[in-house]
N, C-alpha and C positions, 0 to 999 in steps of 0.2 A: 473259428474266425479268430479267437482267442490266442490258439496256438499260432497261426498265421501272423499275428500281430507281433508275437515275442520273436518268430524268425525274423521278420522284418527289422525289429530294432536291433538284432545281433547282426544283420547286414549293415546297418546304419554304421555300428561301432566299427567295423571292418574298413569301410570308406571307399568301397568298390562299386558303389551304387551311381548310376547315370538316370536323369530324368527326364523325358520326353514331353511331359505334361507340366502342370503346376507343382508346388512342393506337397509333400506328405502331411504337411500341417494341416491342411483341409481335411484330413480324415477324422478330424476331432470335432465334436459339436455337430453344428449343421454346415460348417465350412467357413470360407472367408466371408464377411458380412459386407452388402454394398452400403456405401455412404454417398456415391456421387453418381446419382441417376440421372442428372442433367448437365448439361455442360457449365452453366452459371455455377451450379453447386461444386463441381469439382475444382473450377478455377478459382473458387473463394477458399478452397480447404475444406469445403464440407460444411460450412457454417449455414445458419438461416433459421435458429430458432426464434430470434426476435426481430428477423426483416419484415417490414411493411413496405412492399413495393408493387404499384398495380401492373407493373410489366412484367412481374415474374410471377409463376404459380410455386410457392413455397411449400414443399412437401414436409418440411421438418416440423411445421406447426400448423395445426388446423386453424388456430386462432387468427392467423394472419390473411385468411381468405376474404375477410370483408373488405380488403382493399381493392379486390377486383371491379374493374370499371367497365369493362367489355369481355365478351367472350374469349378464352384462351384455350388454344389447344397446342400442346407441345409434344414433339416426337423426337426419341433419343436413340443414340447409336454409340456403343463404346468399344474401344479396342485396347487390348492390353499387350504388352510385350515385356517379358521377364528375362533376365540373364541370371541363372541359378547357378551357385557354385557351393562345393564343400571343400575340405582339405584337399582332395586329390583329384577333383574333376569339376566340369562345368557344362552346362548346355543352355539352351534357349528355349523359350516357349511364348507362342503368341496365339491369340485368338480375337476374333470379333463378335458382339454380340448386339442384338436389339435391348435396350435397357429400359424400355417401358414407355408409357406414353400418359398424359395427364390432360383433362379436360375441366376448365372452370367456367362457372356461369355465375353472373351477378343476379341475385334474386330481388334483393331490396336494398338499393345503395345507402339510404339514410338510416337504416337498421344495421348496416355492416353484415348483412346475410350474404353469403356466398357459398355455392356449392360446388365441389370438386369431385372428379370420379377419376379413375386410372388404375393403372396396372404397373407394377415395378418388381424387380427381382430383390428377393431379401438377402439370400446368400447363395454361396457358388462352391462347388466341389470339383477339383479337375487335377489329377495326378496321375503318373503312369511311371512306376519305379521298376527297373530291370536289373537283374544280376545274373551273369554268365557263369557257368560250372563247367569243369572238365573240359576245357577248351582244349581242341586238339585231339580228343580221344572220341571212340566211337559212340559213346553214350553221353555226349556232351549235351547240355540244355540250358534254358533260358526261364528264369522265374520272373513273373511280372507280378506286380500288384499295381491295380487301376481302380480308380474311383472317378465317379461323375455325378452331376445331377445338382441338387440344391432345392430352395425354396423360393417361392414368389407369392406376391399377395395382390388380390384385387381389392381395392377400397373405394369407398364413397364416403364424404362427410361434408360437414357445414359449418360455419362460424356465424357469430352474433354478437351484436354489442350489448353491454351492460351499462347500468348506470355510470356516470362519470367517464365513459368512453374507455373503460376496460373490455376488452375482447375475450371471448372465449370460443372454444370450437371442439369437434370431435370428429374421429374417423371411425368407422366400421369396417373390419377387414376380412377377407377369407384368404386363409394360407392353404396352399397346395405345392406339392413337389414330390420328388423321389431321389434317393440316393441309391447308387449303385456301386458295389465293391466287389472286384474279381481278383482271384488270384490263379495263374495259369502257369503250367509247367509245360513248355514246349520242347520235345526233344529233336536232336538232329535227324535228317533223314535217314541216315544209315543205323540208328538205334533201334533195337529191338523192343523197346519201350513205346508206350502210345502217351499221346499228349493227353493232360487232363486239365479240367477246369472248374473252379468253385466259385459261385456267385452267391452274395447276400444283397437283398435288396429291401429298401425301407420306403414305404409311401405314406406320404403325410396329408392331412387336411385338418382344418379347424378355424375356428372364428377368432378375431382379436379385437383390439379397439385402443385408439390413443386420444388423449385429452389434452387440450393446449390451453394456454393463458398467455395473454400479452397487455403490458401497460399501456395506458395513452401516452402522448409525447410529453415527456416530463423535461423538455430542453428550458422551459421557463427557470427551474431551479438553479441555473446557473447563471442566469442575467447576463448572458453573452450573446449577441446577434450572430456570430459565428457559427454557433450550435442550432442548427435548425431542427434537429429531430433528435430525442434520446428516448429509447424504449428498453425496456427489459421483458424477456419471455421465458416461458416453462413448456415443456413438453413431456408428457408421462405416455409411455406406450405399456400398457397393462399386460404382464405377465400372462401366458396362455398355455394350455395343455393341448397338444394337438394329437388327434387320433393316429396311430402309426401302425401300420400293417407290414409284418415282417414276413420275408420267405427266403429260404435257402436251398440250393441244390447243386450237384456236381454232374458233370458231363464229361464221359469219356467214350472211347469207341465201343464199349458196351452198352452205351444209351446213358440215358437221363435218370438220375435218382435224387428225389426229393427228400430233404432230411426233415423239413416241417415248416410250419407256418403259425403264426401267432399275432394276437393284437395287444398294443400296450399304449402307453402315453409317453410323449416326448413333451418336457417342460422347458419352455423358452422362457427365461428371466425376464423381469420388466427393465425397462430401459428409461433413464431420466436424463432430460437434456435442458441445461439452462443458457440464456444467451444474452448477449447485450448489443444494442444498435446504435450508433453516432453517426448522424450525418451532418457534415459541414457545408461550406459553400459548392465545392465539387468533389468532395471525397465522403464516401461512406464507409465507416470501419465497424467491422462485425467480429465478436468474440463468442465462441461457443465451448461448452464443455458437456461432455456426455459420459455416461455411466452405465454400465450394464454386468451385473454379476454372474458371469458365466460359470463360477464356481458352483453356482445353485442350478445348473442345467442337469435335469434328471432324465433318463431314458430308460423305460422298464424297470423303473424303481432304483437305478444306480446312477452314481455320479462318474463323471470322468476326471481321472486324476491328472491328465494332461491340460485341463482348462482352469482358468483364473478369472478374475474380475477385469473386465475391460474397462479403461479410462482412455479417454480421448480429449486433446485441447487443440484448438483450432483458431487461427487469425485469418480474416478477409478484408481486403481493401479494394473499393471500386472507385474509378475515377470517372465520373458522369458528369458533362458540362449542364445539364439540366436545362437544355435550350428546347424548347418545344415549339414554337411557332416560328415559320420562316428560316428553319435551321438548314445548313448544308449536310452532306451526306456525313462528312468527318466529325461535324458538331454532335452527331447522334451516336457516334460509335462510343462504345464503353470498353475501358481497360479494367482487366481484373488482376488481382495477385492474392496469394495465400501461402500460410505456413500451417503445417500440421505436425502433432506429434502423438503418437499412439502407443499405449501400452496394452498390445493385444490381449487376446482371451488364451494364447497359447503358452505353455511352459513346458520345457523338457530337460532333462538332465540337469536339474536345477538352475537352468537358464530360461529367463523370461524373453519372449520373442516380442521385440519392439520396433516400431517403425517411424521415421521422420521423414517429411516429404516437403517440397516445394511445389507451388502452383501458379499457374498463370493462365490467361484467357482474355477473348476478345468477342464483343457482340457487334455484329454488322447490322444496320437497319435495312428492311426491306419496306419501305414506306414509313409512315409514322406508328403502325401497330404491329407489324411483322418483324421478326428478325432472325438471323442465323447466328447461333452461338457456338465457340469453340473453345474448349478447356483442356489444358495439359497438366499433367503431373509427372514428376520424377521423385521417387522415393527409394529408401534403403530399410529393407527389412531383415531382421535376424542376424545371425552371427555364425561363423564356422567355428567357433569355440564348442568343445565337448561333442565334437563330430556333427554339428548341426548344419543346416543350409542358411545360405545368406542370398537374398535376392536383390537385384537391381530393378526396379519396376518403372515401366514408363507406360503412362495410361493417356488417352486421348478420347473426348467425347465430343460429338457432333450433336446439336440439338437445332431444329428448327420449330420455331413459334409463329402461330398464327394468331391474330387478333381481329375481331369483328363485333359489331354491336348487333347482338341478337336479342329478342324478347324485349327490347327497350321501348317504350311509348314515346312517339315524336310528339312534341309540343306544336299545337297549330293556333 
C-alpha cells in the first residue's frame, strides 16, 4: 500500500489525473468530517455549542437538551455537489446520503432533564482517481485508486440542571464503520496482460463520549432590554481508541491471494468546542470555535504526516419573529445565514488545505410543532498550487422535524 501511495503522489505531480469521485484528501485519517447533520446546523454555519432552543435538537452540546418541551424527531438528508480542478483538468462529483436521525424526549422539565438518542455520520471517504498509460498502444491500461467508506456513530445522552441554572450533559457513543482502499490496473482488451486488483480494508468499532456545559441566561449583566438571552457553552468530545481490523488481498485471473490480516488501535483525537449565543428581539446570533488536533491521530502506532490540527470558526444568524400564538404561516417562518472558515486537518506539499463557506437556510412550519428545514452551503476548499486540488462545494440538507407531547401528565 505504501508503494501505491508513492506512485500516486508521482502521478499527482505530473498533473494528468482526473477524479470521478471526491478528492484524494479523504484518503488520510478517517476522511472528511461531518459538521452539518441537520439543515438548521448547515444553514447556520455549523454552530450550536451554546444554542438553547426548544424548537431544535442541538447535537453539538448535550447540555442544551434540557430545553426540550415536547418529543422531537428529526430526519435528515444531505446532497453534495463538488467541482474539482487541478492545474490541467477538472471534473464534477455528486452524491446524496441519509445523514442521520435524532429523537429527543423531555423527562423532567423543571430539572432540565432531557434524553436524546440518534444516529449520525462522523466522517466519509470517497475518491476515484484514474490515470491512462500507453494510449493508442496494444498494452495500454488504466490505473485507478479508489476509496470509500467512513465512520458513523450511534449515541444516546441526557442533560440536567445544576444549582444556579447551569446545565450539564453527556452522551455515550458507539462508533462503527469501514474504509476500503482499492488499486486497480485494467488493460485494454487487446493486451496480453491480465487485469489485477489490490484491496485493503479497515473495519472500526469502539466507544466514545461527549461532555457538555452551558451557562444560565447572563443577559442581565448588560442591563439592556434588547438583549433577551446570552449564554456561553462548552463541549468536549473525549478522544477514543477504536478497535481496527485490517485485511489486504489481491485478485487476478489466477485467483485471490490474501496478504494478511491484523488488529490494532486507531486513536481519534479529542475535540473541543466553545460557543456564544446572543438573542435579541428578533435575531439570534451564534459564534462557535472548534479545535481537534489531528496531528495526534495514531493508527497502528503510527502518525500520518499529511494530518495537522483542525481549527474551525463559524458565525450563524437566525431571524425569528418569535410569534407563538395566533401566528400566520409567514410569521412562523425562520431565516438563517452563516459564515464559516476552516483550517482543515489536511496538509500536502507544504500547503495547508483550508475552506471558506457561506451558508443560508429557511424553516417552514407544519403546524406549531413540526417543520421542514432547508439548508444550503457554498464553499471553496484547497488550492491548485503545488499540483494540488481545488474544490467548489455545494451542499444542501433537507430535514423534517416532528414535535408531539409524549409521556406528559395532563393536569385535571
